[in-house]
C-alpha atoms as an extended CHARMM CRD file, in Angstrom:
* protein
*
       114  EXT
         1         1  MET       CA             56.1920000000       -3.6160000000      -14.5260000000  PROA      1               0.0000000000
         2         2  ARG       CA             59.4460000000       -2.2390000000      -13.1680000000  PROA      2               0.0000000000
         3         3  ILE       CA             60.1400000000        1.4050000000      -12.4310000000  PROA      3               0.0000000000
         4         4  GLY       CA             61.9890000000        2.0110000000      -15.7090000000  PROA      4               0.0000000000
         5         5  GLU       CA             59.0760000000        0.6190000000      -17.6830000000  PROA      5               0.0000000000
         6         6  LEU       CA             56.6440000000        2.8150000000      -15.7690000000  PROA      6               0.0000000000
         7         7  ALA       CA             58.8970000000        5.8010000000      -16.3960000000  PROA      7               0.0000000000
         8         8  ASP       CA             58.9640000000        5.0360000000      -20.1260000000  PROA      8               0.0000000000
         9         9  ALA       CA             55.1960000000        4.4980000000      -20.2720000000  PROA      9               0.0000000000
        10        10  THR       CA             54.3810000000        7.7820000000      -18.5180000000  PROA      10              0.0000000000
        11        11  GLY       CA             57.2660000000       10.0850000000      -19.3950000000  PROA      11              0.0000000000
        12        12  VAL       CA             57.8990000000       10.6050000000      -15.6790000000  PROA      12              0.0000000000
        13        13  SER       CA             61.4220000000       10.0890000000      -14.3790000000  PROA      13              0.0000000000
        14        14  ALA       CA             62.2460000000        7.1330000000      -12.1510000000  PROA      14              0.0000000000
        15        15  ARG       CA             63.3500000000        9.6430000000       -9.5240000000  PROA      15              0.0000000000
        16        16  SER       CA             59.9090000000       11.2840000000       -9.5670000000  PROA      16              0.0000000000
        17        17  LEU       CA             58.2480000000        7.8800000000       -9.3480000000  PROA      17              0.0000000000
        18        18  ARG       CA             60.3140000000        7.0810000000       -6.2570000000  PROA      18              0.0000000000
        19        19  TYR       CA             59.1860000000       10.4030000000       -4.7790000000  PROA      19              0.0000000000
        20        20  TYR       CA             55.5570000000        9.5560000000       -5.5970000000  PROA      20              0.0000000000
        21        21  GLU       CA             55.9850000000        6.2560000000       -3.7930000000  PROA      21              0.0000000000
        22        22  GLN       CA             57.6110000000        7.9510000000       -0.7980000000  PROA      22              0.0000000000
        23        23  GLU       CA             54.7200000000       10.4230000000       -0.5960000000  PROA      23              0.0000000000
        24        24  GLY       CA             52.1140000000        7.6510000000       -0.8040000000  PROA      24              0.0000000000
        25        25  LEU       CA             50.8540000000        8.6600000000       -4.2360000000  PROA      25              0.0000000000
        26        26  ILE       CA             51.6370000000        5.2780000000       -5.8060000000  PROA      26              0.0000000000
        27        27  GLU       CA             52.3360000000        1.8470000000       -4.3810000000  PROA      27              0.0000000000
        28        28  ALA       CA             54.8510000000       -0.7410000000       -5.4660000000  PROA      28              0.0000000000
        29        29  HSD       CA             55.5150000000       -4.2250000000       -4.2740000000  PROA      29              0.0000000000
        30        30  ARG       CA             58.9830000000       -5.7340000000       -4.2670000000  PROA      30              0.0000000000
        31        31  ASP       CA             59.9830000000       -8.7920000000       -6.2370000000  PROA      31              0.0000000000
        32        32  GLY       CA             62.3970000000      -11.4830000000       -5.0430000000  PROA      32              0.0000000000
        33        33  ARG       CA             65.3450000000       -9.2310000000       -5.8470000000  PROA      33              0.0000000000
        34        34  GLY       CA             63.8620000000       -6.2960000000       -3.9650000000  PROA      34              0.0000000000
        35        35  TRP       CA             63.0570000000       -4.3510000000       -7.1330000000  PROA      35              0.0000000000
        36        36  ARG       CA             59.9550000000       -2.1880000000       -7.3060000000  PROA      36              0.0000000000
        37        37  CYS       CA             57.1090000000       -3.6570000000       -9.3410000000  PROA      37              0.0000000000
        38        38  PHE       CA             53.9840000000       -1.7700000000      -10.3630000000  PROA      38              0.0000000000
        39        39  ASP       CA             50.6860000000       -3.0240000000      -11.7340000000  PROA      39              0.0000000000
        40        40  ALA       CA             49.2620000000       -1.8840000000      -15.0710000000  PROA      40              0.0000000000
        41        41  GLU       CA             46.9260000000        0.5910000000      -13.3410000000  PROA      41              0.0000000000
        42        42  ALA       CA             49.9680000000        2.5600000000      -12.1730000000  PROA      42              0.0000000000
        43        43  VAL       CA             50.2820000000        4.1270000000      -15.6360000000  PROA      43              0.0000000000
        44        44  ASP       CA             46.8500000000        5.7780000000      -15.4190000000  PROA      44              0.0000000000
        45        45  ARG       CA             47.4470000000        6.7770000000      -11.8150000000  PROA      45              0.0000000000
        46        46  VAL       CA             50.7860000000        8.4500000000      -12.6140000000  PROA      46              0.0000000000
        47        47  ILE       CA             49.2150000000       10.3220000000      -15.5350000000  PROA      47              0.0000000000
        48        48  LEU       CA             46.4200000000       11.5150000000      -13.2390000000  PROA      48              0.0000000000
        49        49  ILE       CA             48.9940000000       12.5930000000      -10.6370000000  PROA      49              0.0000000000
        50        50  GLN       CA             50.8490000000       14.5680000000      -13.3170000000  PROA      50              0.0000000000
        51        51  HSD       CA             47.6190000000       16.3710000000      -14.2610000000  PROA      51              0.0000000000
        52        52  LEU       CA             46.9540000000       17.2060000000      -10.6200000000  PROA      52              0.0000000000
        53        53  PHE       CA             50.4910000000       18.5560000000      -10.1440000000  PROA      53              0.0000000000
        54        54  ALA       CA             50.0560000000       20.6070000000      -13.3370000000  PROA      54              0.0000000000
        55        55  ALA       CA             46.8750000000       22.0520000000      -11.8000000000  PROA      55              0.0000000000
        56        56  GLY       CA             48.9890000000       23.3910000000       -8.9410000000  PROA      56              0.0000000000
        57        57  LEU       CA             48.0470000000       20.8590000000       -6.2790000000  PROA      57              0.0000000000
        58        58  SER       CA             50.5850000000       19.7240000000       -3.7010000000  PROA      58              0.0000000000
        59        59  SER       CA             51.4200000000       16.0840000000       -3.0790000000  PROA      59              0.0000000000
        60        60  SER       CA             49.6340000000       16.2210000000        0.2870000000  PROA      60              0.0000000000
        61        61  VAL       CA             46.4210000000       17.4140000000       -1.3730000000  PROA      61              0.0000000000
        62        62  ILE       CA             46.7820000000       14.8360000000       -4.1510000000  PROA      62              0.0000000000
        63        63  VAL       CA             47.1130000000       12.0490000000       -1.5530000000  PROA      63              0.0000000000
        64        64  GLU       CA             43.7720000000       13.1520000000       -0.1100000000  PROA      64              0.0000000000
        65        65  LEU       CA             42.0680000000       13.3620000000       -3.5070000000  PROA      65              0.0000000000
        66        66  LEU       CA             43.2820000000       10.1350000000       -5.1190000000  PROA      66              0.0000000000
        67        67  PRO       CA             40.9710000000        7.7420000000       -3.2230000000  PROA      67              0.0000000000
        68        68  CYS       CA             37.9550000000        9.8570000000       -4.1910000000  PROA      68              0.0000000000
        69        69  LEU       CA             39.0640000000       10.1660000000       -7.8110000000  PROA      69              0.0000000000
        70        70  ALA       CA             39.7300000000        6.4290000000       -8.0600000000  PROA      70              0.0000000000
        71        71  ALA       CA             36.2430000000        5.5420000000       -6.8490000000  PROA      71              0.0000000000
        72        72  PRO       CA             33.4960000000        4.8730000000       -9.3950000000  PROA      72              0.0000000000
        73        73  PRO       CA             31.4560000000        8.0330000000      -10.1030000000  PROA      73              0.0000000000
        74        74  GLU       CA             28.4430000000        6.7510000000       -8.1740000000  PROA      74              0.0000000000
        75        75  GLU       CA             30.5930000000        6.3140000000       -5.0560000000  PROA      75              0.0000000000
        76        76  ARG       CA             32.2110000000        9.7330000000       -5.1280000000  PROA      76              0.0000000000
        77        77  THR       CA             31.0730000000       11.9560000000       -2.3260000000  PROA      77              0.0000000000
        78        78  SER       CA             30.5560000000       15.6590000000       -1.9950000000  PROA      78              0.0000000000
        79        79  GLU       CA             33.8830000000       15.6170000000       -0.1400000000  PROA      79              0.0000000000
        80        80  LEU       CA             35.6760000000       15.4750000000       -3.4870000000  PROA      80              0.0000000000
        81        81  ALA       CA             33.7040000000       18.4270000000       -4.8440000000  PROA      81              0.0000000000
        82        82  ASP       CA             34.3010000000       20.3680000000       -1.6210000000  PROA      82              0.0000000000
        83        83  ARG       CA             38.0410000000       19.6960000000       -1.7600000000  PROA      83              0.0000000000
        84        84  LEU       CA             38.2560000000       20.7080000000       -5.4090000000  PROA      84              0.0000000000
        85        85  ASP       CA             36.2270000000       23.8570000000       -4.6940000000  PROA      85              0.0000000000
        86        86  ALA       CA             38.6730000000       24.7430000000       -1.9130000000  PROA      86              0.0000000000
        87        87  GLU       CA             41.6050000000       24.3410000000       -4.2960000000  PROA      87              0.0000000000
        88        88  ILE       CA             39.8550000000       26.4650000000       -6.9130000000  PROA      88              0.0000000000
        89        89  ARG       CA             39.3230000000       29.2110000000       -4.3220000000  PROA      89              0.0000000000
        90        90  ARG       CA             42.9820000000       28.9680000000       -3.2670000000  PROA      90              0.0000000000
        91        91  LEU       CA             44.1830000000       29.3000000000       -6.8550000000  PROA      91              0.0000000000
        92        92  GLU       CA             41.8100000000       32.2090000000       -7.5300000000  PROA      92              0.0000000000
        93        93  HSD       CA             43.2010000000       33.9820000000       -4.4620000000  PROA      93              0.0000000000
        94        94  GLU       CA             46.7300000000       33.3070000000       -5.6620000000  PROA      94              0.0000000000
        95        95  ARG       CA             45.8360000000       34.6750000000       -9.1070000000  PROA      95              0.0000000000
        96        96  ARG       CA             44.4450000000       37.8840000000       -7.5770000000  PROA      96              0.0000000000
        97        97  HSD       CA             47.6530000000       38.2620000000       -5.5690000000  PROA      97              0.0000000000
        98        98  LEU       CA             49.7930000000       37.7420000000       -8.6860000000  PROA      98              0.0000000000
        99        99  ASP       CA             47.6620000000       40.2150000000      -10.6600000000  PROA      99              0.0000000000
       100       100  HSD       CA             48.2540000000       42.8040000000       -7.9220000000  PROA      100             0.0000000000
       101       101  GLU       CA             52.0160000000       42.1580000000       -7.9510000000  PROA      101             0.0000000000
       102       102  LEU       CA             52.0800000000       42.4510000000      -11.7390000000  PROA      102             0.0000000000
       103       103  GLY       CA             50.2500000000       45.7580000000      -11.5150000000  PROA      103             0.0000000000
       104       104  VAL       CA             52.7300000000       47.1340000000       -8.9940000000  PROA      104             0.0000000000
       105       105  LEU       CA             55.7200000000       46.0120000000      -11.0580000000  PROA      105             0.0000000000
       106       106  THR       CA             54.1980000000       47.3690000000      -14.2660000000  PROA      106             0.0000000000
       107       107  GLU       CA             53.6810000000       50.7490000000      -12.6330000000  PROA      107             0.0000000000
       108       108  LEU       CA             57.2430000000       50.7660000000      -11.2740000000  PROA      108             0.0000000000
       109       109  ARG       CA             58.5580000000       49.8800000000      -14.7170000000  PROA      109             0.0000000000
       110       110  ARG       CA             56.5280000000       52.6770000000      -16.2850000000  PROA      110             0.0000000000
       111       111  GLU       CA             57.9390000000       55.1630000000      -13.7680000000  PROA      111             0.0000000000
       112       112  ALA       CA             61.4810000000       53.8890000000      -14.3290000000  PROA      112             0.0000000000
       113       113  VAL       CA             61.5960000000       55.0390000000      -17.9540000000  PROA      113             0.0000000000
       114       114  VAL       CA             60.2610000000       58.5590000000      -17.3920000000  PROA      114             0.0000000000
């Protein structure tokens, strides 16, 4: 399937798909004309990548996780769980930081209308 077809199938722009390829998140082979061609599994992979981005993961972290996530469940190692736990801890820390900032701003706002 060509890049436009993959974009249509996933709802992800062709530009984003090119970025995914550049970052090593997806692979394409080139046809005789030099056009990108993707296999049918690319649809599921792109959807998974979108979920991981939505979870707040960076492309560099996603590149590390994809091989583990693509493996059959019986072949997944504790490395995947460890990496996901690290990301959960990072996001929890970020949430605490944002909660603190919200508290400070809320207090400033309260004082501003006195």
